[in-house]
C-alpha positions in Angstrom: -4.3 -2.5 -19.7 -4.1 1.0 -18.4 -1.3 1.5 -15.8 -2.7 2.4 -12.4 -1.2 5.6 -11.0 -0.2 5.5 -7.4 0.5 8.6 -5.4 2.2 8.1 -2.0 3.6 10.4 0.6 3.7 11.3 4.3 0.8 13.1 5.9 0.4 16.7 4.9 2.3 16.3 1.7 -0.6 17.2 -0.6 -1.4 13.8 -1.9 -5.2 14.2 -2.1 -5.2 17.5 -3.9 -2.8 16.2 -6.5 -4.6 13.0 -7.0 -7.9 14.9 -7.5 -6.5 17.3 -10.0 -4.8 14.4 -11.9 -8.2 12.5 -11.9 -9.9 15.7 -13.5 -7.1 15.9 -16.2 -7.5 12.2 -17.1 -11.2 11.7 -16.4 -10.2 9.2 -13.8 -11.3 8.1 -10.3 -9.5 8.0 -7.0 -9.0 5.0 -4.7 -8.0 5.9 -1.2 -5.4 3.8 0.4 -5.8 5.1 3.9 -6.5 2.8 6.9 -8.7 5.3 8.5 -10.6 7.1 5.7 -12.8 4.0 5.3 -14.8 5.0 8.4 -17.9 7.0 8.3 -18.0 10.1 10.7 -14.2 10.1 11.0 -13.6 13.0 8.5 -11.4 15.7 9.9 -9.1 13.5 12.0 -8.4 11.3 8.9 -8.0 14.3 6.4 -10.5 13.1 3.9 -10.6 16.6 2.4 -13.8 15.6 0.6 -14.3 19.3 -0.6 -11.3 18.8 -2.8 -13.3 16.3 -4.9 -16.0 18.9 -5.7 -15.8 21.8 -8.1 -17.8 23.7 -10.6 -16.8 21.1 -13.2 -18.3 18.2 -11.2 -17.4 15.7 -8.7 -14.4 13.3 -8.9 -15.6 9.8 -8.0 -13.7 8.2 -5.1 -13.6 4.7 -3.6 -13.0 3.2 -0.2 -13.9 6.3 1.7 -16.8 6.0 4.1 -17.3 2.4 3.4 -17.8 1.1 7.0 -19.1 2.4 10.3 -16.8 3.7 12.9 -16.0 1.0 15.4 -16.1 -1.7 12.8 -12.8 -3.6 12.2 -11.2 -2.9 8.8 -7.9 -4.6 7.9 -5.3 -4.9 5.2 -6.8 -8.2 3.7 -10.2 -6.7 3.3 -8.6 -3.5 1.8 -6.6 -5.7 -0.6 -9.8 -7.5 -1.8 -11.9 -4.3 -2.0 -9.2 -2.4 -3.9 -8.8 -5.3 -6.3 -12.5 -5.3 -7.0 -12.4 -1.4 -7.6 -9.4 -1.7 -9.9 -10.8 -4.5 -12.0 -14.0 -2.5 -12.5 -12.3 0.6 -13.6 -10.1 -1.4 -16.0 -13.1 -3.0 -17.6 -14.7 0.5 -18.1 -11.4 2.0 -19.3 -11.4 4.6 -16.5 -8.0 5.7 -15.3 -7.4 4.8 -11.7 -5.4 6.9 -9.2 -4.5 5.3 -5.9 -3.8 7.8 -3.2 -2.6 7.2 0.3 -0.2 7.2 3.1 -0.8 3.8 4.7 2.3 1.9 3.8 1.1 -1.5 4.6 -2.0 -1.1 2.5 0.1 0.2 -0.4 2.7 -2.5 -0.2 0.0 -5.1 -0.1 -1.7 -3.8 -3.2 1.5 -3.3 -5.1 2.8 -6.7 -4.4 -0.3 -8.6 -3.6 1.1 -10.3 -0.5 -0.5 -13.5 0.7 0.3 -12.8 4.3 -2.7 -10.6 4.5 -4.9 -13.7 4.7 -3.3 -14.9 7.8 -6.2 -15.2 10.4 -6.6 -13.2 13.6 -5.7 -14.8 16.8 -7.9 -13.1 19.4 -6.3 -15.0 22.3 -2.8 -14.1 21.3 -3.9 -10.5 20.8 -5.4 -10.4 24.3 -2.0 -11.4 25.6 -0.1 -8.9 23.5 -2.3 -6.1 24.4 -1.0 -6.4 28.0 2.6 -5.6 26.8 4.2 -2.2 26.3 5.3 -1.3 22.9 8.9 -1.8 24.0 8.1 -5.3 25.1 6.2 -5.9 21.9 9.1 -4.8 19.8 11.5 -6.9 21.7 9.2 -10.0 21.3 9.0 -9.2 17.6 12.7 -9.2 17.1 13.2 -12.4 19.3 10.8 -14.4 17.2 11.7 -13.7 13.6 10.0 -15.2 10.7 9.9 -14.9 6.9 7.5 -11.9 7.3 10.0 -10.0 9.7 11.9 -8.1 6.9 8.6 -6.9 5.4 6.8 -6.0 8.6 5.4 -2.5 9.3 5.8 -1.9 13.1 5.1 1.9 13.0 2.1 1.8 15.3 1.2 -0.5 18.2 -1.7 -1.9 16.3 0.6 -3.0 13.3 3.2 -4.2 15.8 0.7 -6.5 17.4 -0.3 -7.8 14.0 3.3 -8.2 12.9 3.9 -10.5 16.1 0.7 -12.3 15.2 1.7 -13.0 11.6 5.4 -14.1 12.7 3.8 -16.4 15.3 1.4 -18.0 12.7 4.2 -18.4 10.3 6.4 -20.2 12.7 3.5 -22.5 13.8 2.5 -23.1 10.1 5.7 -23.6 8.2 3.7 -25.0 5.3 2.1 -21.6 4.7 2.8 -20.4 1.1 4.3 -16.9 1.6 5.6 -15.8 -1.9 3.7 -12.9 -3.4 1.0 -13.7 -6.0 1.5 -13.1 -9.7 1.5 -9.4 -10.4 -1.2 -8.7 -13.1 -1.9 -4.9 -12.8 0.7 -2.4 -14.1 1.4 0.3 -11.5 3.2 3.7 -11.9 4.2 5.0 -8.5 4.9 8.7 -7.8 6.0 10.1 -4.4 5.7 13.4 -2.6 8.3 14.2 0.0 8.7 17.8 1.1 11.7 18.6 3.2 11.4 17.9 6.9 11.1 21.5 8.0 8.4 22.2 5.4 6.5 19.0 6.3 6.8 19.8 10.1 5.4 23.2 9.5 2.5 21.9 7.4 1.7 19.3 10.1 1.7 21.9 12.9 -0.4 24.5 10.9 -2.9 21.9 9.8 -3.3 20.4 13.3 -4.1 23.9 14.8 -6.6 24.5 12.0 -8.4 21.3 12.6 -8.5 21.8 16.3 -10.3 25.1 15.7 -12.7 23.9 13.0 -14.3 20.8 14.4 -11.9 18.0 15.3 -12.8 18.1 19.0 -16.5 18.2 18.2 -16.0 15.2 15.8 -14.5 13.0 18.5 -17.1 14.1 21.0 -19.8 13.2 18.4 -18.3 9.7 18.0 -18.4 9.2 21.7 -22.0 10.4 21.9 -22.9 7.9 19.1 -21.9 5.1 21.5 -18.3 4.4 20.5 -16.3 3.6 23.6 -13.1 5.6 24.5 -11.2 2.2 23.9 -12.6 1.9 20.4 -11.4 5.4 19.4 -8.1 5.2 21.1 -7.6 2.1 18.9 -7.6 4.4 15.8 -4.5 6.2 17.2 -3.2 9.8 16.8 -6.1 12.4 16.7 -8.7 9.9 18.0 -6.4 8.6 20.7 -5.3 12.0 22.2 -8.6 13.8 21.7 -10.4 10.9 23.4 -7.9 11.0 26.3 -8.4 14.7 26.6 -12.2 14.5 26.6 -12.2 11.8 29.3 -9.9 14.0 31.4 -6.5 12.3 31.0 -4.8 15.3 29.6 -5.1 19.0 29.7 -5.7 20.7 26.4 -2.0 22.0 26.3 -0.8 18.4 27.0 -3.0 16.9 24.4 -1.9 19.3 21.6 1.7 19.0 22.5 1.7 15.2 22.6 -0.5 14.9 19.5 1.7 17.1 17.4 4.8 15.2 18.5 3.2 12.0 17.5 2.1 13.2 14.1 5.6 14.4 13.4 6.9 10.9 14.4 4.2 9.2 12.3 5.2 11.1 9.2 8.9 10.1 9.8 7.8 6.5 10.1 5.7 6.7 6.9 8.8 7.9 5.0 10.9 5.2 6.5 8.4 2.7 5.3 8.2 4.2 1.8 12.0 4.0 1.6 11.9 0.4 2.8 9.4 -0.7 0.1 11.5 1.2 -2.5 14.6 -0.9 -1.4 12.4 -4.0 -1.6 11.8 -3.4 -5.2 8.9 -0.8 -5.7 10.1 1.8 -8.1 9.0 5.2 -6.8 9.3 8.4 -9.0 9.8 11.2 -6.5 8.3 14.5 -7.8 9.9 17.8 -7.3 8.2 19.1 -4.2 8.9 22.9 -5.3 6.8 22.4 -8.5 3.3 23.5 -8.5 0.4 21.1 -8.8 -0.1 21.8 -12.5 3.5 21.0 -13.3 3.3 17.8 -11.2 0.1 16.8 -12.9 1.8 17.4 -16.3 4.7 15.2 -15.4 2.5 12.3 -14.2 0.3 12.6 -17.2 3.2 12.6 -19.7 4.9 9.6 -18.0 1.5 7.8 -17.8 0.8 8.3 -21.5 4.2 7.0 -22.4 4.2 4.1 -20.1 4.5 0.6 -21.6 1.8 -2.0 -20.9 3.8 -3.9 -18.3 4.3 -3.8 -14.5 6.4 -0.5 -14.2 5.8 0.0 -10.5 8.4 -2.7 -9.7 12.2 -2.6 -10.0 12.9 -5.8 -12.1 16.4 -6.0 -10.6 14.9 -6.5 -7.2 11.7 -8.5 -8.0 
């Protein structure tokens, strides 16, 4: 069985470009592990960078990008099932797979096949939780611990609500079988982590570029297509702050300042989560950030060729 290559890192770390170049080298295909790139019409704000997949030598195939309409709910359990199907298909064809993404919860669910992703949604509870502030939600989460608590991702309001929902369900259903499913797919995980000053500069530069080249128009177009402000705000970051700006809640200057601050915070939370899953047993091989893409591709390629046919993405001492 071919090991699946996984490339992780915070926003603006260069994951997509590296994954695409690696796919070209191996004749492989890319599977996106990003919770917002699944939505059609949400291109600039989610950083799909679809032009990276095209070149004179042909298009690199990709998966789980543009698979549902904006406004539709897509969640980690659905991702887990969709990704499993894609990877099984690629394995059967003997095609190398490169998973690329920054959504820690999706990556963790894929790597360790958590059963908790199948816990049902409780709409009544969510309605109650939506009335609370993030501070109150976090306090409630810590007041009501469960077997899920040490593994929870509380980096956004949406995920914090889901974490409370899962913990509530587990307390109410102690018979629920929580242990991870048997791990069948071998994973080889690589990480990109530029120094904080470099990451911050990249985020700020990229945000200004996107604002000048269509991000505002993208959000305007989604509103014109019938998505409500509440639906777009649900997706967070760019879609939250651009929507609030367009409906008159912020000035342009307020919007850009607050959005930039939140993206920096989001990148920090991403790295915190990656370090957490590393402590929990996922072995991440961090690449030299100063190396050029060709050198990084060479390193991944060489390790992939020499990888044993076993689960190498998990630290056996912590499994």
